[in-house]
All heavy atoms as TSV, in Angstrom:
chain	resi	resn	atom	element	x	y	z
A	1	MET	N	N	-45.269	-1.577	4.514
A	1	MET	CA	C	-44.507	-0.854	3.514
A	1	MET	C	C	-45.429	-0.098	2.560
A	1	MET	O	O	-45.037	0.225	1.461
A	1	MET	CB	C	-43.611	-1.807	2.741
A	1	MET	CG	C	-42.502	-2.454	3.529
A	1	MET	SD	S	-41.116	-1.402	3.846
A	1	MET	CE	C	-40.351	-1.292	2.272
A	2	LYS	N	N	-46.659	0.148	2.996
A	2	LYS	CA	C	-47.593	0.880	2.152
A	2	LYS	C	C	-47.098	2.297	1.906
A	2	LYS	O	O	-47.288	2.837	0.819
A	2	LYS	CB	C	-48.975	0.908	2.811
A	2	LYS	CG	C	-49.998	1.673	2.033
A	2	LYS	CD	C	-51.284	0.913	1.964
A	2	LYS	CE	C	-52.372	1.701	1.292
A	2	LYS	NZ	N	-52.192	1.894	-0.117
A	3	TRP	N	N	-46.413	2.874	2.896
A	3	TRP	CA	C	-45.922	4.241	2.741
A	3	TRP	C	C	-44.921	4.335	1.593
A	3	TRP	O	O	-44.861	5.325	0.899
A	3	TRP	CB	C	-45.302	4.749	4.041
A	3	TRP	CG	C	-44.055	3.998	4.452
A	3	TRP	CD1	C	-43.977	2.895	5.220
A	3	TRP	CD2	C	-42.712	4.313	4.068
A	3	TRP	NE1	N	-42.684	2.481	5.355
A	3	TRP	CE2	C	-41.873	3.346	4.653
A	3	TRP	CE3	C	-42.137	5.310	3.291
A	3	TRP	CZ2	C	-40.506	3.340	4.495
A	3	TRP	CZ3	C	-40.762	5.304	3.133
A	3	TRP	CH2	C	-39.953	4.328	3.739
A	4	PHE	N	N	-44.141	3.258	1.396
A	4	PHE	CA	C	-43.150	3.284	0.325
A	4	PHE	C	C	-43.811	3.166	-1.045
A	4	PHE	O	O	-43.421	3.841	-1.994
A	4	PHE	CB	C	-42.131	2.160	0.526
A	4	PHE	CG	C	-40.946	2.243	-0.397
A	4	PHE	CD1	C	-39.965	3.194	-0.181
A	4	PHE	CD2	C	-40.816	1.388	-1.469
A	4	PHE	CE1	C	-38.865	3.284	-1.029
A	4	PHE	CE2	C	-39.726	1.461	-2.313
A	4	PHE	CZ	C	-38.750	2.425	-2.093
A	5	SER	N	N	-44.814	2.327	-1.142
A	5	SER	CA	C	-45.479	2.166	-2.434
A	5	SER	C	C	-46.323	3.391	-2.798
A	5	SER	O	O	-46.626	3.607	-3.973
A	5	SER	CB	C	-46.338	0.911	-2.443
A	5	SER	OG	O	-47.333	0.980	-1.438
A	6	ASP	N	N	-46.678	4.211	-1.805
A	6	ASP	CA	C	-47.437	5.430	-2.077
A	6	ASP	C	C	-46.563	6.593	-2.542
A	6	ASP	O	O	-47.085	7.599	-3.021
A	6	ASP	CB	C	-48.221	5.861	-0.829
A	6	ASP	CG	C	-49.345	4.896	-0.500
A	6	ASP	OD1	O	-49.778	4.166	-1.418
A	6	ASP	OD2	O	-49.793	4.873	0.669
A	7	LEU	N	N	-45.261	6.457	-2.401
A	7	LEU	CA	C	-44.360	7.541	-2.787
A	7	LEU	C	C	-44.249	7.647	-4.312
A	7	LEU	O	O	-44.434	6.675	-5.038
A	7	LEU	CB	C	-42.966	7.305	-2.209
A	7	LEU	CG	C	-42.817	7.424	-0.703
A	7	LEU	CD1	C	-41.387	7.074	-0.309
A	7	LEU	CD2	C	-43.163	8.813	-0.208
A	8	LYS	N	N	-43.891	8.842	-4.757
A	8	LYS	CA	C	-43.601	9.037	-6.181
A	8	LYS	C	C	-42.258	8.400	-6.492
A	8	LYS	O	O	-41.451	8.141	-5.598
A	8	LYS	CB	C	-43.569	10.526	-6.514
A	8	LYS	CG	C	-44.907	11.208	-6.390
A	8	LYS	CD	C	-44.806	12.665	-6.782
A	8	LYS	CE	C	-46.165	13.318	-6.673
A	8	LYS	NZ	N	-46.131	14.721	-7.073
A	9	ILE	N	N	-42.015	8.167	-7.756
A	9	ILE	CA	C	-40.797	7.472	-8.181
A	9	ILE	C	C	-39.535	8.238	-7.777
A	9	ILE	O	O	-38.531	7.640	-7.388
A	9	ILE	CB	C	-40.812	7.161	-9.700
A	9	ILE	CG1	C	-39.653	6.229	-10.087
A	9	ILE	CG2	C	-40.717	8.428	-10.519
A	9	ILE	CD1	C	-39.849	4.831	-9.664
A	10	ALA	N	N	-39.570	9.558	-7.832
A	10	ALA	CA	C	-38.400	10.352	-7.446
A	10	ALA	C	C	-38.086	10.168	-5.969
A	10	ALA	O	O	-36.920	10.044	-5.573
A	10	ALA	CB	C	-38.642	11.825	-7.756
A	11	ARG	N	N	-39.110	10.119	-5.144
A	11	ARG	CA	C	-38.904	9.909	-3.705
A	11	ARG	C	C	-38.395	8.492	-3.434
A	11	ARG	O	O	-37.546	8.286	-2.571
A	11	ARG	CB	C	-40.194	10.145	-2.936
A	11	ARG	CG	C	-40.719	11.541	-3.025
A	11	ARG	CD	C	-40.018	12.419	-2.045
A	11	ARG	NE	N	-40.610	13.767	-2.152
A	11	ARG	CZ	C	-40.120	14.799	-1.575
A	11	ARG	NH1	N	-39.049	14.682	-0.831
A	11	ARG	NH2	N	-40.679	15.969	-1.712
A	12	LYS	N	N	-38.920	7.524	-4.155
A	12	LYS	CA	C	-38.452	6.144	-3.987
A	12	LYS	C	C	-36.974	6.037	-4.337
A	12	LYS	O	O	-36.207	5.379	-3.633
A	12	LYS	CB	C	-39.257	5.188	-4.870
A	12	LYS	CG	C	-40.664	4.945	-4.407
A	12	LYS	CD	C	-41.366	4.000	-5.361
A	12	LYS	CE	C	-42.818	3.815	-4.972
A	12	LYS	NZ	N	-43.540	2.949	-5.912
A	13	LEU	N	N	-36.592	6.685	-5.422
A	13	LEU	CA	C	-35.184	6.668	-5.817
A	13	LEU	C	C	-34.314	7.355	-4.776
A	13	LEU	O	O	-33.217	6.880	-4.454
A	13	LEU	CB	C	-35.009	7.338	-7.181
A	13	LEU	CG	C	-35.510	6.544	-8.382
A	13	LEU	CD1	C	-35.457	7.405	-9.635
A	13	LEU	CD2	C	-34.683	5.291	-8.569
A	14	ALA	N	N	-34.780	8.461	-4.252
A	14	ALA	CA	C	-34.008	9.189	-3.242
A	14	ALA	C	C	-33.856	8.363	-1.968
A	14	ALA	O	O	-32.759	8.293	-1.383
A	14	ALA	CB	C	-34.674	10.528	-2.933
A	15	VAL	N	N	-34.939	7.731	-1.525
A	15	VAL	CA	C	-34.873	6.896	-0.325
A	15	VAL	C	C	-33.950	5.711	-0.565
A	15	VAL	O	O	-33.110	5.374	0.291
A	15	VAL	CB	C	-36.291	6.435	0.087
A	15	VAL	CG1	C	-36.226	5.348	1.153
A	15	VAL	CG2	C	-37.119	7.615	0.582
A	16	SER	N	N	-34.060	5.076	-1.702
A	16	SER	CA	C	-33.213	3.924	-2.019
A	16	SER	C	C	-31.739	4.323	-2.098
A	16	SER	O	O	-30.866	3.630	-1.565
A	16	SER	CB	C	-33.641	3.298	-3.340
A	16	SER	OG	O	-34.968	2.868	-3.263
A	17	PHE	N	N	-31.460	5.440	-2.750
A	17	PHE	CA	C	-30.084	5.913	-2.846
A	17	PHE	C	C	-29.525	6.262	-1.468
A	17	PHE	O	O	-28.378	5.931	-1.156
A	17	PHE	CB	C	-30.013	7.138	-3.761
A	17	PHE	CG	C	-28.623	7.652	-3.961
A	17	PHE	CD1	C	-27.718	6.967	-4.746
A	17	PHE	CD2	C	-28.218	8.826	-3.337
A	17	PHE	CE1	C	-26.429	7.436	-4.920
A	17	PHE	CE2	C	-26.937	9.303	-3.507
A	17	PHE	CZ	C	-26.041	8.607	-4.303
A	18	GLY	N	N	-30.330	6.911	-0.637
A	18	GLY	CA	C	-29.892	7.239	0.716
A	18	GLY	C	C	-29.594	5.999	1.538
A	18	GLY	O	O	-28.597	5.950	2.271
A	19	LEU	N	N	-30.438	4.983	1.405
A	19	LEU	CA	C	-30.216	3.736	2.129
A	19	LEU	C	C	-28.927	3.061	1.674
A	19	LEU	O	O	-28.140	2.566	2.485
A	19	LEU	CB	C	-31.408	2.801	1.928
A	19	LEU	CG	C	-31.372	1.480	2.670
A	19	LEU	CD1	C	-31.346	1.722	4.176
A	19	LEU	CD2	C	-32.568	0.644	2.281
A	20	ILE	N	N	-28.691	3.048	0.379
A	20	ILE	CA	C	-27.457	2.461	-0.150
A	20	ILE	C	C	-26.237	3.240	0.341
A	20	ILE	O	O	-25.211	2.647	0.691
A	20	ILE	CB	C	-27.503	2.393	-1.687
A	20	ILE	CG1	C	-28.505	1.325	-2.107
A	20	ILE	CG2	C	-26.124	2.101	-2.270
A	20	ILE	CD1	C	-28.763	1.262	-3.577
A	21	MET	N	N	-26.344	4.553	0.406
A	21	MET	CA	C	-25.218	5.364	0.901
A	21	MET	C	C	-24.929	5.074	2.371
A	21	MET	O	O	-23.767	5.002	2.783
A	21	MET	CB	C	-25.501	6.857	0.697
A	21	MET	CG	C	-25.510	7.284	-0.758
A	21	MET	SD	S	-23.979	6.895	-1.623
A	21	MET	CE	C	-22.833	7.927	-0.750
A	22	VAL	N	N	-25.965	4.888	3.175
A	22	VAL	CA	C	-25.776	4.550	4.588
A	22	VAL	C	C	-25.098	3.194	4.720
A	22	VAL	O	O	-24.160	3.020	5.516
A	22	VAL	CB	C	-27.123	4.588	5.342
A	22	VAL	CG1	C	-27.012	3.966	6.719
A	22	VAL	CG2	C	-27.637	6.016	5.438
A	23	ILE	N	N	-25.534	2.227	3.930
A	23	ILE	CA	C	-24.929	0.892	3.972
A	23	ILE	C	C	-23.466	0.954	3.535
A	23	ILE	O	O	-22.586	0.346	4.167
A	23	ILE	CB	C	-25.729	-0.087	3.092
A	23	ILE	CG1	C	-27.095	-0.360	3.723
A	23	ILE	CG2	C	-24.969	-1.394	2.881
A	23	ILE	CD1	C	-28.039	-1.131	2.826
A	24	MET	N	N	-23.165	1.683	2.479
A	24	MET	CA	C	-21.781	1.787	1.996
A	24	MET	C	C	-20.891	2.500	3.012
A	24	MET	O	O	-19.730	2.126	3.191
A	24	MET	CB	C	-21.747	2.520	0.652
A	24	MET	CG	C	-22.411	1.756	-0.477
A	24	MET	SD	S	-21.625	0.174	-0.805
A	24	MET	CE	C	-20.089	0.717	-1.486
A	25	THR	N	N	-21.424	3.516	3.677
A	25	THR	CA	C	-20.649	4.205	4.709
A	25	THR	C	C	-20.343	3.253	5.853
A	25	THR	O	O	-19.216	3.217	6.365
A	25	THR	CB	C	-21.414	5.435	5.215
A	25	THR	OG1	O	-21.686	6.300	4.107
A	25	THR	CG2	C	-20.621	6.183	6.263
A	26	GLY	N	N	-21.319	2.466	6.249
A	26	GLY	CA	C	-21.100	1.475	7.309
A	26	GLY	C	C	-20.051	0.455	6.924
A	26	GLY	O	O	-19.199	0.083	7.735
A	27	MET	N	N	-20.095	-0.001	5.683
A	27	MET	CA	C	-19.092	-0.960	5.219
A	27	MET	C	C	-17.698	-0.333	5.188
A	27	MET	O	O	-16.705	-1.000	5.502
A	27	MET	CB	C	-19.467	-1.477	3.837
A	27	MET	CG	C	-20.614	-2.448	3.848
A	27	MET	SD	S	-21.174	-2.993	2.218
A	27	MET	CE	C	-19.680	-3.476	1.417
A	28	GLY	N	N	-17.625	0.935	4.820
A	28	GLY	CA	C	-16.335	1.619	4.793
A	28	GLY	C	C	-15.739	1.752	6.180
A	28	GLY	O	O	-14.548	1.504	6.396
A	29	VAL	N	N	-16.563	2.123	7.148
A	29	VAL	CA	C	-16.088	2.237	8.538
A	29	VAL	C	C	-15.647	0.872	9.055
A	29	VAL	O	O	-14.600	0.743	9.703
A	29	VAL	CB	C	-17.189	2.853	9.433
A	29	VAL	CG1	C	-16.842	2.739	10.898
A	29	VAL	CG2	C	-17.436	4.297	9.039
A	30	PHE	N	N	-16.430	-0.153	8.760
A	30	PHE	CA	C	-16.072	-1.509	9.172
A	30	PHE	C	C	-14.734	-1.934	8.571
A	30	PHE	O	O	-13.888	-2.517	9.260
A	30	PHE	CB	C	-17.176	-2.485	8.757
A	30	PHE	CG	C	-16.875	-3.914	9.077
A	30	PHE	CD1	C	-16.950	-4.381	10.373
A	30	PHE	CD2	C	-16.518	-4.803	8.076
A	30	PHE	CE1	C	-16.671	-5.700	10.674
A	30	PHE	CE2	C	-16.242	-6.121	8.353
A	30	PHE	CZ	C	-16.319	-6.578	9.657
A	31	ALA	N	N	-14.514	-1.641	7.297
A	31	ALA	CA	C	-13.264	-2.010	6.633
A	31	ALA	C	C	-12.075	-1.281	7.251
A	31	ALA	O	O	-11.013	-1.878	7.468
A	31	ALA	CB	C	-13.350	-1.701	5.146
A	32	ILE	N	N	-12.247	-0.007	7.561
A	32	ILE	CA	C	-11.153	0.756	8.171
A	32	ILE	C	C	-10.801	0.189	9.538
A	32	ILE	O	O	-9.619	0.047	9.889
A	32	ILE	CB	C	-11.521	2.244	8.251
A	32	ILE	CG1	C	-11.530	2.852	6.844
A	32	ILE	CG2	C	-10.566	3.001	9.164
A	32	ILE	CD1	C	-12.074	4.258	6.785
A	33	VAL	N	N	-11.808	-0.170	10.316
A	33	VAL	CA	C	-11.557	-0.752	11.643
A	33	VAL	C	C	-10.835	-2.084	11.507
A	33	VAL	O	O	-9.877	-2.364	12.251
A	33	VAL	CB	C	-12.887	-0.909	12.413
A	33	VAL	CG1	C	-12.709	-1.753	13.662
A	33	VAL	CG2	C	-13.456	0.453	12.774
A	34	GLN	N	N	-11.253	-2.911	10.565
A	34	GLN	CA	C	-10.609	-4.208	10.383
A	34	GLN	C	C	-9.171	-4.063	9.894
A	34	GLN	O	O	-8.290	-4.806	10.328
A	34	GLN	CB	C	-11.420	-5.074	9.409
A	34	GLN	CG	C	-12.771	-5.483	9.942
A	34	GLN	CD	C	-12.688	-6.247	11.239
A	34	GLN	OE1	O	-11.889	-7.165	11.387
A	34	GLN	NE2	N	-13.508	-5.862	12.197
A	35	PHE	N	N	-8.914	-3.117	8.998
A	35	PHE	CA	C	-7.545	-2.892	8.541
A	35	PHE	C	C	-6.670	-2.361	9.668
A	35	PHE	O	O	-5.479	-2.675	9.739
A	35	PHE	CB	C	-7.516	-1.943	7.349
A	35	PHE	CG	C	-7.811	-2.612	6.044
A	35	PHE	CD1	C	-8.783	-2.113	5.200
A	35	PHE	CD2	C	-7.122	-3.745	5.660
A	35	PHE	CE1	C	-9.066	-2.727	3.998
A	35	PHE	CE2	C	-7.397	-4.377	4.463
A	35	PHE	CZ	C	-8.372	-3.867	3.626
A	36	ALA	N	N	-7.236	-1.560	10.563
A	36	ALA	CA	C	-6.465	-1.078	11.712
A	36	ALA	C	C	-6.084	-2.243	12.617
A	36	ALA	O	O	-4.964	-2.294	13.145
A	36	ALA	CB	C	-7.261	-0.035	12.474
A	37	LYS	N	N	-6.993	-3.186	12.785
A	37	LYS	CA	C	-6.685	-4.372	13.592
A	37	LYS	C	C	-5.620	-5.226	12.911
A	37	LYS	O	O	-4.813	-5.870	13.576
A	37	LYS	CB	C	-7.941	-5.206	13.819
A	37	LYS	CG	C	-8.926	-4.598	14.769
A	37	LYS	CD	C	-10.135	-5.500	14.938
A	37	LYS	CE	C	-11.179	-4.871	15.815
A	37	LYS	NZ	N	-12.390	-5.712	15.923
A	38	LEU	N	N	-5.630	-5.268	11.603
A	38	LEU	CA	C	-4.669	-6.059	10.845
A	38	LEU	C	C	-3.283	-5.410	10.845
A	38	LEU	O	O	-2.270	-6.098	10.773
A	38	LEU	CB	C	-5.163	-6.233	9.409
A	38	LEU	CG	C	-4.334	-7.074	8.467
A	38	LEU	CD1	C	-4.336	-8.521	8.928
A	38	LEU	CD2	C	-4.890	-6.978	7.074
A	39	TYR	N	N	-3.237	-4.099	10.965
A	39	TYR	CA	C	-1.970	-3.373	10.899
A	39	TYR	C	C	-1.079	-3.663	12.107
A	39	TYR	O	O	0.133	-3.771	11.967
A	39	TYR	CB	C	-2.240	-1.872	10.796
A	39	TYR	CG	C	-0.999	-1.028	10.827
A	39	TYR	CD1	C	-0.123	-1.015	9.746
A	39	TYR	CD2	C	-0.677	-0.266	11.937
A	39	TYR	CE1	C	1.022	-0.254	9.768
A	39	TYR	CE2	C	0.467	0.499	11.971
A	39	TYR	CZ	C	1.309	0.512	10.890
A	39	TYR	OH	O	2.440	1.255	10.922
A	40	GLU	N	N	-1.667	-3.794	13.296
A	40	GLU	CA	C	-0.867	-3.993	14.515
A	40	GLU	C	C	-0.027	-5.271	14.468
A	40	GLU	O	O	1.179	-5.210	14.723
A	40	GLU	CB	C	-1.780	-3.972	15.738
A	40	GLU	CG	C	-2.345	-2.600	16.056
A	40	GLU	CD	C	-1.276	-1.552	16.292
A	40	GLU	OE1	O	-0.244	-1.852	16.931
A	40	GLU	OE2	O	-1.469	-0.427	15.828
A	41	PRO	N	N	-0.599	-6.438	14.170
A	41	PRO	CA	C	0.264	-7.638	14.093
A	41	PRO	C	C	1.315	-7.534	12.987
A	41	PRO	O	O	2.435	-8.026	13.143
A	41	PRO	CB	C	-0.713	-8.777	13.801
A	41	PRO	CG	C	-2.045	-8.278	14.188
A	41	PRO	CD	C	-2.008	-6.797	14.024
A	42	THR	N	N	0.962	-6.901	11.890
A	42	THR	CA	C	1.922	-6.737	10.798
A	42	THR	C	C	3.090	-5.877	11.248
A	42	THR	O	O	4.251	-6.173	10.942
A	42	THR	CB	C	1.229	-6.097	9.588
A	42	THR	OG1	O	0.111	-6.888	9.221
A	42	THR	CG2	C	2.175	-5.982	8.421
A	43	LYS	N	N	2.801	-4.828	11.983
A	43	LYS	CA	C	3.847	-3.945	12.498
A	43	LYS	C	C	4.757	-4.704	13.459
A	43	LYS	O	O	5.985	-4.546	13.415
A	43	LYS	CB	C	3.193	-2.755	13.202
A	43	LYS	CG	C	4.152	-1.733	13.697
A	43	LYS	CD	C	3.396	-0.568	14.331
A	43	LYS	CE	C	4.348	0.397	14.980
A	43	LYS	NZ	N	3.632	1.461	15.693
A	44	ILE	N	N	4.185	-5.542	14.304
A	44	ILE	CA	C	4.981	-6.318	15.258
A	44	ILE	C	C	5.878	-7.308	14.520
A	44	ILE	O	O	7.062	-7.459	14.845
A	44	ILE	CB	C	4.050	-7.044	16.254
A	44	ILE	CG1	C	3.363	-6.032	17.167
A	44	ILE	CG2	C	4.821	-8.061	17.075
A	44	ILE	CD1	C	2.262	-6.615	18.015
A	45	ILE	N	N	5.333	-7.978	13.505
A	45	ILE	CA	C	6.120	-8.965	12.759
A	45	ILE	C	C	7.284	-8.299	12.045
A	45	ILE	O	O	8.417	-8.779	12.091
A	45	ILE	CB	C	5.220	-9.714	11.749
A	45	ILE	CG1	C	4.285	-10.642	12.495
A	45	ILE	CG2	C	6.060	-10.489	10.741
A	45	ILE	CD1	C	3.216	-11.251	11.631
A	46	THR	N	N	7.033	-7.165	11.400
A	46	THR	CA	C	8.101	-6.519	10.639
A	46	THR	C	C	9.142	-5.885	11.542
A	46	THR	O	O	10.314	-5.828	11.182
A	46	THR	CB	C	7.533	-5.450	9.696
A	46	THR	OG1	O	6.774	-4.507	10.441
A	46	THR	CG2	C	6.672	-6.087	8.635
A	47	SER	N	N	8.749	-5.419	12.705
A	47	SER	CA	C	9.727	-4.768	13.581
A	47	SER	C	C	10.520	-5.774	14.409
A	47	SER	O	O	11.667	-5.526	14.757
A	47	SER	CB	C	9.037	-3.766	14.499
A	47	SER	OG	O	8.156	-4.427	15.384
A	48	ASP	N	N	9.942	-6.928	14.727
A	48	ASP	CA	C	10.625	-7.893	15.591
A	48	ASP	C	C	11.280	-9.029	14.815
A	48	ASP	O	O	12.422	-9.377	15.069
A	48	ASP	CB	C	9.638	-8.497	16.600
A	48	ASP	CG	C	9.153	-7.469	17.611
A	48	ASP	OD1	O	9.799	-6.405	17.734
A	48	ASP	OD2	O	8.138	-7.732	18.272
A	49	SER	N	N	10.591	-9.605	13.868
A	49	SER	CA	C	11.083	-10.810	13.209
A	49	SER	C	C	12.090	-10.512	12.113
A	49	SER	O	O	13.082	-11.223	11.974
A	49	SER	CB	C	9.919	-11.589	12.608
A	49	SER	OG	O	9.051	-12.002	13.627
A	50	LEU	N	N	11.853	-9.506	11.325
A	50	LEU	CA	C	12.720	-9.263	10.181
A	50	LEU	C	C	14.155	-8.918	10.555
A	50	LEU	O	O	15.078	-9.396	9.886
A	50	LEU	CB	C	12.119	-8.200	9.279
A	50	LEU	CG	C	10.880	-8.659	8.497
A	50	LEU	CD1	C	10.394	-7.553	7.591
A	50	LEU	CD2	C	11.170	-9.895	7.692
A	51	PRO	N	N	14.430	-8.136	11.596
A	51	PRO	CA	C	15.845	-7.923	11.952
A	51	PRO	C	C	16.568	-9.220	12.314
A	51	PRO	O	O	17.731	-9.407	11.961
A	51	PRO	CB	C	15.771	-6.970	13.140
A	51	PRO	CG	C	14.499	-6.225	12.937
A	51	PRO	CD	C	13.556	-7.242	12.344
A	52	SER	N	N	15.881	-10.134	13.003
A	52	SER	CA	C	16.531	-11.397	13.351
A	52	SER	C	C	16.775	-12.247	12.107
A	52	SER	O	O	17.791	-12.938	12.012
A	52	SER	CB	C	15.679	-12.172	14.360
A	52	SER	OG	O	14.420	-12.495	13.811
A	53	ILE	N	N	15.878	-12.195	11.147
A	53	ILE	CA	C	16.083	-12.934	9.895
A	53	ILE	C	C	17.262	-12.340	9.129
A	53	ILE	O	O	18.075	-13.073	8.555
A	53	ILE	CB	C	14.796	-12.917	9.049
A	53	ILE	CG1	C	13.708	-13.747	9.733
A	53	ILE	CG2	C	15.054	-13.443	7.644
A	53	ILE	CD1	C	12.352	-13.642	9.097
A	54	GLN	N	N	17.402	-11.041	9.144
A	54	GLN	CA	C	18.539	-10.400	8.492
A	54	GLN	C	C	19.843	-10.798	9.180
A	54	GLN	O	O	20.858	-11.051	8.525
A	54	GLN	CB	C	18.370	-8.888	8.487
A	54	GLN	CG	C	17.261	-8.412	7.572
A	54	GLN	CD	C	16.984	-6.923	7.721
A	54	GLN	OE1	O	17.458	-6.280	8.651
A	54	GLN	NE2	N	16.208	-6.383	6.793
A	55	SER	N	N	19.823	-10.871	10.502
A	55	SER	CA	C	21.018	-11.290	11.237
A	55	SER	C	C	21.392	-12.721	10.897
A	55	SER	O	O	22.571	-13.054	10.754
A	55	SER	CB	C	20.788	-11.168	12.743
A	55	SER	OG	O	20.533	-9.830	13.089
A	56	LEU	N	N	20.397	-13.597	10.777
A	56	LEU	CA	C	20.677	-14.979	10.387
A	56	LEU	C	C	21.265	-15.043	8.988
A	56	LEU	O	O	22.159	-15.846	8.714
A	56	LEU	CB	C	19.400	-15.814	10.459
A	56	LEU	CG	C	18.888	-16.166	11.858
A	56	LEU	CD1	C	17.538	-16.863	11.760
A	56	LEU	CD2	C	19.886	-17.035	12.576
A	57	GLY	N	N	20.793	-14.212	8.095
A	57	GLY	CA	C	21.333	-14.175	6.746
A	57	GLY	C	C	22.782	-13.728	6.736
A	57	GLY	O	O	23.612	-14.282	6.006
A	58	LYS	N	N	23.092	-12.735	7.552
A	58	LYS	CA	C	24.482	-12.269	7.642
A	58	LYS	C	C	25.380	-13.345	8.241
A	58	LYS	O	O	26.527	-13.532	7.809
A	58	LYS	CB	C	24.551	-10.999	8.472
A	58	LYS	CG	C	23.966	-9.797	7.776
A	58	LYS	CD	C	24.018	-8.571	8.655
A	58	LYS	CE	C	23.337	-7.396	7.969
A	58	LYS	NZ	N	23.311	-6.201	8.837
A	59	ALA	N	N	24.881	-14.063	9.236
A	59	ALA	CA	C	25.664	-15.134	9.862
A	59	ALA	C	C	25.906	-16.259	8.855
A	59	ALA	O	O	27.015	-16.819	8.779
A	59	ALA	CB	C	24.941	-15.684	11.097
A	60	ALA	N	N	24.892	-16.593	8.064
A	60	ALA	CA	C	25.071	-17.641	7.055
A	60	ALA	C	C	26.063	-17.188	6.003
A	60	ALA	O	O	26.889	-17.990	5.519
A	60	ALA	CB	C	23.719	-17.974	6.415
A	61	GLU	N	N	26.034	-15.933	5.613
A	61	GLU	CA	C	26.983	-15.393	4.644
A	61	GLU	C	C	28.396	-15.423	5.194
A	61	GLU	O	O	29.359	-15.797	4.489
A	61	GLU	CB	C	26.583	-13.966	4.289
A	61	GLU	CG	C	27.449	-13.327	3.240
A	61	GLU	CD	C	27.025	-11.891	2.958
A	61	GLU	OE1	O	25.844	-11.555	3.188
A	61	GLU	OE2	O	27.896	-11.115	2.517
A	62	LEU	N	N	28.569	-15.099	6.459
A	62	LEU	CA	C	29.886	-15.129	7.094
A	62	LEU	C	C	30.409	-16.564	7.169
A	62	LEU	O	O	31.598	-16.814	6.877
A	62	LEU	CB	C	29.789	-14.506	8.484
A	62	LEU	CG	C	31.081	-14.429	9.306
A	62	LEU	CD1	C	32.108	-13.556	8.564
A	62	LEU	CD2	C	30.815	-13.884	10.681
A	63	ALA	N	N	29.522	-17.496	7.534
A	63	ALA	CA	C	29.936	-18.894	7.608
A	63	ALA	C	C	30.330	-19.400	6.219
A	63	ALA	O	O	31.300	-20.172	6.078
A	63	ALA	CB	C	28.808	-19.745	8.185
A	64	SER	N	N	29.615	-18.988	5.214
A	64	SER	CA	C	29.942	-19.409	3.851
A	64	SER	C	C	31.294	-18.850	3.426
A	64	SER	O	O	32.084	-19.549	2.767
A	64	SER	CB	C	28.842	-18.939	2.905
A	64	SER	OG	O	29.169	-19.226	1.583
A	65	SER	N	N	31.568	-17.604	3.774
A	65	SER	CA	C	32.848	-17.013	3.388
A	65	SER	C	C	34.009	-17.648	4.146
A	65	SER	O	O	35.112	-17.791	3.622
A	65	SER	CB	C	32.831	-15.501	3.598
A	65	SER	OG	O	32.734	-15.212	4.985
A	66	ILE	N	N	33.758	-18.076	5.391
A	66	ILE	CA	C	34.817	-18.765	6.162
A	66	ILE	C	C	35.121	-20.127	5.540
A	66	ILE	O	O	36.264	-20.524	5.434
A	66	ILE	CB	C	34.394	-18.908	7.645
A	66	ILE	CG1	C	34.388	-17.528	8.315
A	66	ILE	CG2	C	35.291	-19.873	8.394
A	66	ILE	CD1	C	33.829	-17.520	9.710
A	67	ARG	N	N	34.092	-20.852	5.081
A	67	ARG	CA	C	34.295	-22.150	4.443
A	67	ARG	C	C	35.073	-22.045	3.149
A	67	ARG	O	O	35.854	-22.919	2.798
A	67	ARG	CB	C	32.959	-22.827	4.179
A	67	ARG	CG	C	32.392	-23.511	5.404
A	67	ARG	CD	C	31.130	-24.211	5.052
A	67	ARG	NE	N	30.081	-23.169	5.088
A	67	ARG	CZ	C	28.796	-23.364	5.020
A	67	ARG	NH1	N	28.350	-24.576	4.831
A	67	ARG	NH2	N	27.953	-22.384	5.101
A	68	ARG	N	N	34.865	-20.920	2.431
A	68	ARG	CA	C	35.596	-20.749	1.170
A	68	ARG	C	C	37.047	-20.501	1.467
A	68	ARG	O	O	37.960	-20.855	0.864
A	68	ARG	CB	C	35.030	-19.570	0.378
A	68	ARG	CG	C	33.796	-19.971	-0.371
A	68	ARG	CD	C	33.349	-18.881	-1.287
A	68	ARG	NE	N	32.303	-18.157	-0.546
A	68	ARG	CZ	C	32.024	-16.883	-0.673
A	68	ARG	NH1	N	32.693	-16.142	-1.505
A	68	ARG	NH2	N	31.057	-16.336	0.007
């Protein structure tokens, strides 16, 4: 790392800032990929399970009204 210690302070700051930007970009891409993976099961749950839960709620409401 002698090359880094030989640099002027402005160059060190530029290299450090560039490295941080590369790391942050990588983290952003990783987060987007993970959220895309998370979206698919959520979409399946909301499209398949929730209508059946709504139907059960309507059936319970109908049964309650019949008992009254």
